[in-house]
DOLOPA-680931 format. One line per 3 residues: number of its first residue (from 1); for each residue x, y, z of N, C-alpha, C. Coordinates in Angstrom, 1 decimal, m for minus. Example, Ala and Ser with C-alpha at 12.3 -4.5 7.8 and 13.67 -1.06 7.14 Angstrom:
2
1) 13.2/m5.7/7.8/12.3/m4.5/7.8/13.2/m3.3/7.8 | 12.8/m2.2/7.1/13.7/m1.1/7.1/12.9/0.0/7.9
***
This chain:
154
1) 139.8/97.5/78.8/139.5/98.3/80.0/138.0/98.3/80.2 | 137.6/98.2/81.4/136.2/98.2/81.8/135.6/99.6/81.9 | 134.3/99.7/81.7/133.7/100.9/81.8/133.6/101.3/83.3
4) 133.7/102.5/83.7/133.6/102.9/85.1/132.2/102.6/85.6 | 132.0/102.5/86.9/130.7/102.3/87.5/129.9/103.5/87.2 | 128.6/103.3/86.7/127.8/104.4/86.4/127.6/105.4/87.5
7) 127.4/106.7/87.2/127.2/107.7/88.3/125.9/107.4/89.0 | 125.8/108.0/90.2/124.6/107.8/91.0/123.4/108.4/90.3 | 123.6/109.4/89.5/122.5/110.0/88.8/121.9/109.1/87.7
10) 122.8/108.3/87.0/122.3/107.4/86.0/121.5/106.2/86.7 | 121.8/106.0/88.0/121.1/104.9/88.7/119.9/105.3/89.4 | 119.7/106.6/89.5/118.5/107.1/90.3/117.3/107.6/89.4
13) 117.6/108.0/88.2/116.5/108.5/87.4/115.3/107.5/87.2 | 115.6/106.2/87.2/114.4/105.2/87.1/113.5/105.3/88.3 | 114.1/105.7/89.4/113.2/105.8/90.6/112.3/107.0/90.6
16) 112.7/108.0/89.9/111.9/109.2/89.6/110.7/108.8/88.8 | 111.0/108.0/87.7/109.9/107.5/86.8/109.0/106.5/87.6 | 109.5/105.7/88.5/108.7/104.8/89.3/107.8/105.6/90.2
19) 108.3/106.7/90.8/107.5/107.6/91.7/106.4/108.2/90.9 | 106.7/108.7/89.7/105.6/109.3/88.9/104.6/108.3/88.4 | 105.1/107.2/88.0/104.2/106.1/87.5/103.3/105.6/88.6
22) 103.8/105.5/89.8/103.0/105.0/91.0/101.8/106.0/91.3 | 102.0/107.3/90.9/100.9/108.2/91.1/99.7/107.9/90.2 | 100.0/107.4/89.0/98.9/107.0/88.1/98.1/105.8/88.8
25) 98.9/104.8/89.3/98.2/103.7/90.0/97.5/104.2/91.2 | 98.1/105.1/91.9/97.4/105.6/93.1/96.1/106.3/92.8 | 96.1/107.1/91.8/94.9/107.8/91.3/93.8/106.8/90.9
28) 94.2/105.8/90.2/93.3/104.8/89.7/92.7/104.1/90.9 | 93.5/103.7/91.9/93.0/102.9/93.0/92.2/103.8/93.9 | 92.5/105.0/94.1/91.7/105.9/94.9/90.3/106.1/94.3
31) 90.3/106.3/93.0/89.0/106.5/92.2/88.1/105.2/92.5 | 88.7/104.1/92.3/87.9/102.8/92.5/87.5/102.7/94.0 | 88.3/103.1/94.9/87.9/103.0/96.3/86.8/103.9/96.6
34) 86.9/105.2/96.1/85.8/106.1/96.3/84.5/105.7/95.7 | 84.6/105.1/94.5/83.4/104.6/93.8/82.7/103.5/94.7 | 83.6/102.6/95.2/83.1/101.5/96.0/82.4/102.0/97.3
37) 83.1/102.9/98.0/82.7/103.3/99.3/81.4/104.2/99.2 | 81.3/104.9/98.1/80.1/105.7/98.0/78.9/105.0/97.3 | 79.2/103.8/96.8/78.1/103.0/96.1/77.7/103.6/94.7
40) 78.6/104.4/94.2/78.3/105.0/92.8/78.5/103.9/91.8 | 77.8/104.0/90.7/78.0/103.2/89.5/79.2/103.6/88.8 | 80.0/102.6/88.4/81.3/102.8/87.8/81.0/102.7/86.3
43) 81.5/103.7/85.5/81.3/103.7/84.1/82.5/103.1/83.4 | 82.4/102.1/82.6/83.4/101.6/81.8/83.3/102.3/80.4 | 84.3/103.0/79.9/84.1/103.7/78.7/84.9/102.9/77.5
46) 85.8/102.1/77.9/86.6/101.4/76.8/86.1/100.0/76.6 | 85.9/99.3/77.7/85.4/97.9/77.6/84.2/97.8/78.6 | 83.4/96.8/78.4/82.4/96.5/79.4/82.8/95.4/80.3
49) 82.4/95.4/81.5/82.7/94.4/82.5/83.1/94.9/83.8 | 83.2/96.2/84.0/83.7/96.8/85.3/82.7/96.4/86.4 | 81.4/96.5/86.1/80.4/96.2/87.1/80.5/94.7/87.6
52) 80.7/93.8/86.6/80.9/92.4/87.0/82.1/92.1/87.8 | 83.2/92.8/87.4/84.5/92.5/88.2/84.4/93.2/89.5 | 84.0/94.4/89.6/84.0/95.2/90.8/82.9/94.8/91.7
55) 81.9/94.1/91.2/80.8/93.6/92.0/81.0/92.2/92.4 | 82.1/91.6/92.0/82.3/90.2/92.4/82.8/90.0/93.8 | 82.8/88.8/94.3/83.2/88.6/95.7/84.7/88.8/95.8
58) 85.5/88.9/94.7/86.9/89.0/94.7/87.3/90.5/94.8 | 86.4/91.4/94.8/86.7/92.8/94.8/86.9/93.3/96.3 | 86.6/92.5/97.3/86.8/92.9/98.7/87.5/91.7/99.4
61) 88.2/92.1/100.4/88.7/91.2/101.4/88.0/91.5/102.7 | 87.0/90.7/103.0/86.1/91.0/104.1/85.3/92.2/103.6 | 85.3/93.3/104.4/84.5/94.5/104.0/85.4/95.5/103.4
64) 86.7/95.2/103.3/87.7/96.2/102.7/87.8/96.1/101.2 | 87.6/97.2/100.5/87.7/97.1/99.1/89.2/96.8/98.7 | 89.3/95.9/97.7/90.7/95.6/97.3/91.4/96.8/96.7
67) 90.6/97.7/96.1/91.2/98.9/95.6/91.9/99.8/96.6 | 91.4/99.7/97.9/92.0/100.5/98.9/93.3/99.9/99.3 | 93.5/98.6/99.2/94.8/98.0/99.5/95.7/98.3/98.4
70) 95.2/98.4/97.1/96.0/98.9/96.0/96.5/100.3/96.2 | 95.6/101.2/96.7/96.0/102.6/96.9/97.1/102.6/98.0 | 97.0/101.8/99.0/98.0/101.8/100.0/99.4/101.3/99.4
73) 99.3/100.2/98.6/100.5/99.7/98.0/101.2/100.7/97.1 | 100.4/101.4/96.3/100.9/102.4/95.4/101.5/103.6/96.2 | 100.9/104.0/97.3/101.5/105.0/98.1/102.8/104.6/98.7
76) 102.9/103.3/99.1/104.2/102.8/99.6/105.3/102.8/98.5 | 104.8/102.4/97.3/105.8/102.4/96.1/106.3/103.9/95.9 | 105.4/104.8/95.9/105.8/106.2/95.7/106.8/106.6/96.8
79) 106.4/106.3/98.1/107.3/106.7/99.2/108.7/106.0/99.1 | 108.7/104.8/98.8/110.0/104.1/98.7/110.8/104.6/97.5 | 110.2/104.9/96.4/110.9/105.4/95.3/111.5/106.8/95.6
82) 110.8/107.6/96.3/111.4/108.9/96.7/112.6/108.7/97.7 | 112.4/107.8/98.6/113.5/107.5/99.5/114.7/106.9/98.8 | 114.5/106.1/97.8/115.5/105.5/96.9/116.3/106.7/96.2
85) 115.5/107.6/95.7/116.1/108.8/95.0/117.1/109.5/95.9 | 116.7/109.6/97.2/117.6/110.3/98.1/118.7/109.4/98.8 | 118.8/108.2/98.2/119.9/107.4/98.6/119.7/106.5/99.9
88) 118.5/106.4/100.3/118.3/105.5/101.5/118.4/104.1/101.1 | 119.4/103.4/101.6/119.8/102.0/101.2/118.7/101.0/101.3 | 117.9/101.1/102.3/116.9/100.1/102.5/115.7/100.2/101.5
91) 115.6/101.3/100.9/114.4/101.6/100.0/114.4/100.8/98.8 | 115.6/100.6/98.1/115.6/99.9/96.8/115.2/98.4/97.0 | 115.8/97.6/97.9/115.4/96.3/98.0/113.9/96.1/98.5
94) 113.5/97.0/99.4/112.1/97.0/99.9/111.2/97.3/98.7 | 111.5/98.2/97.8/110.7/98.5/96.7/110.6/97.3/95.7 | 111.7/96.7/95.5/111.7/95.5/94.7/110.8/94.4/95.2
97) 110.8/94.2/96.5/110.0/93.2/97.1/108.5/93.5/97.0 | 108.2/94.8/97.3/106.8/95.3/97.3/106.3/95.2/95.8 | 107.1/95.6/94.9/106.6/95.6/93.5/106.5/94.1/93.0
100) 107.4/93.2/93.5/107.2/91.8/93.1/105.9/91.2/93.6 | 105.6/91.6/94.9/104.3/91.1/95.4/103.1/91.7/94.7 | 103.2/93.0/94.3/102.1/93.6/93.5/102.0/93.0/92.2
103) 103.1/92.6/91.5/103.0/92.0/90.2/102.4/90.6/90.3 | 102.8/89.8/91.3/102.1/88.5/91.5/100.7/88.6/91.8 | 100.3/89.6/92.6/98.9/89.9/92.9/98.1/90.3/91.6
106) 98.7/91.1/90.8/98.1/91.5/89.5/97.9/90.3/88.6 | 98.9/89.4/88.5/98.7/88.2/87.7/97.5/87.4/88.2 | 97.4/87.2/89.5/96.3/86.5/90.1/95.0/87.1/89.8
109) 94.9/88.5/89.9/93.7/89.2/89.6/93.3/89.1/88.1 | 94.3/89.1/87.2/94.1/89.0/85.8/93.5/87.6/85.5 | 94.1/86.6/86.2/93.6/85.2/86.1/92.1/85.1/86.5
112) 91.8/85.7/87.6/90.4/85.7/88.1/89.5/86.4/87.1 | 89.9/87.5/86.5/89.0/88.2/85.5/88.8/87.4/84.3 | 89.9/86.7/83.8/89.8/86.0/82.6/89.1/84.6/82.7
115) 89.4/83.9/83.8/88.9/82.5/83.8/87.8/82.2/84.9 | 87.6/83.2/85.8/86.6/82.9/86.8/85.4/83.9/86.6 | 85.7/85.2/86.5/84.6/86.2/86.4/84.2/86.3/84.9
118) 85.1/86.0/84.0/84.9/86.1/82.6/84.5/87.5/82.1 | 85.0/88.5/82.8/84.9/89.9/82.4/86.2/90.6/82.8 | 86.4/91.8/82.1/87.6/92.6/82.4/87.1/94.0/82.8
121) 87.8/94.6/83.7/87.6/96.0/84.1/88.7/96.8/83.6 | 88.4/97.9/82.9/89.5/98.8/82.3/90.4/99.4/83.4 | 89.8/99.7/84.6/90.6/100.3/85.6/91.5/99.3/86.3
124) 91.1/98.0/86.3/91.9/96.9/86.8/93.0/96.7/85.8 | 92.7/96.7/84.6/93.7/96.5/83.5/94.8/97.6/83.6 | 94.3/98.9/83.8/95.3/100.0/83.9/96.2/99.7/85.1
127) 95.7/99.3/86.2/96.5/99.0/87.4/97.5/97.9/87.1 | 97.0/96.8/86.4/97.9/95.7/86.0/99.0/96.2/85.1 | 98.7/97.1/84.2/99.7/97.7/83.3/100.7/98.5/84.0
130) 100.2/99.4/84.9/101.2/100.2/85.7/102.1/99.3/86.5 | 101.5/98.3/87.2/102.3/97.4/88.0/103.4/96.6/87.1 | 103.0/96.2/85.9/103.9/95.6/85.0/105.1/96.5/84.7
133) 104.7/97.8/84.3/105.8/98.7/84.0/106.7/99.0/85.2 | 106.1/99.1/86.4/106.9/99.3/87.6/107.9/98.1/87.8 | 107.4/96.9/87.6/108.2/95.7/87.7/109.4/95.7/86.7
136) 109.1/96.0/85.5/110.1/96.1/84.4/111.2/97.1/84.8 | 110.8/98.3/85.2/111.7/99.4/85.5/112.6/99.0/86.7 | 112.0/98.6/87.8/112.7/98.3/89.0/113.7/97.1/88.8
139) 113.2/96.1/88.2/114.1/94.9/88.1/115.2/95.1/87.0 | 114.8/95.8/85.9/115.9/96.2/84.9/116.9/97.1/85.5 | 116.5/98.0/86.4/117.5/98.9/87.1/118.4/98.1/88.0
142) 117.8/97.1/88.7/118.6/96.3/89.6/119.6/95.4/88.8 | 119.2/94.9/87.7/120.1/94.0/86.9/121.2/94.9/86.3 | 120.8/96.0/85.8/121.8/96.9/85.2/122.9/97.3/86.2
145) 122.4/97.7/87.4/123.4/98.1/88.4/124.3/96.9/88.8 | 123.7/95.7/88.9/124.6/94.5/89.3/125.6/94.2/88.2 | 125.2/94.3/86.9/126.1/94.1/85.8/127.2/95.1/85.8
148) 126.8/96.4/86.0/127.8/97.5/86.0/128.9/97.3/87.1 | 128.4/97.0/88.2/129.4/96.8/89.3/130.2/95.5/89.1 | 129.6/94.5/88.6/130.4/93.2/88.3/131.4/93.5/87.2
151) 131.1/94.2/86.2/132.1/94.5/85.1/133.2/95.4/85.6 | 133.0/96.2/86.5/134.1/97.0/87.0/135.1/96.2/87.7 | 134.7/95.1/88.3/135.7/94.2/89.0/136.4/93.2/88.1
154) 136.0/93.1/86.9/136.7/92.2/86.0/138.0/92.6/85.6
***
């Protein structure tokens, strides 16, 4: 006999975690944006290299700080995760697409730090870590849900 389909509560708690975790990324990105826009020196306390990374030509798209785009993306993740919690059907696939794009962007930015700039920024690494966790949670949740539904029909 197959297990019943998991309750909606067991399928929604990961979206609460995603919403909370996105706030960490949002705070990080807002801090970097403010530092950039005000021209303040950024202090790296764990590793050195923030000035080199954030002062590179890769830190902006035109005159727009890349961190501000990150803040916008994290805000969208938070918003979509909240909508997913409340059962809006479009939010879960949209969240998966957005986080997939963010993950690929993080990989590209890590590549640039490692092989082009030859320095790492602790705030950028925090953002990459948050994005990786978001990716793992959202895609694991989607896979678990698909398997649960498939096993119910066996």
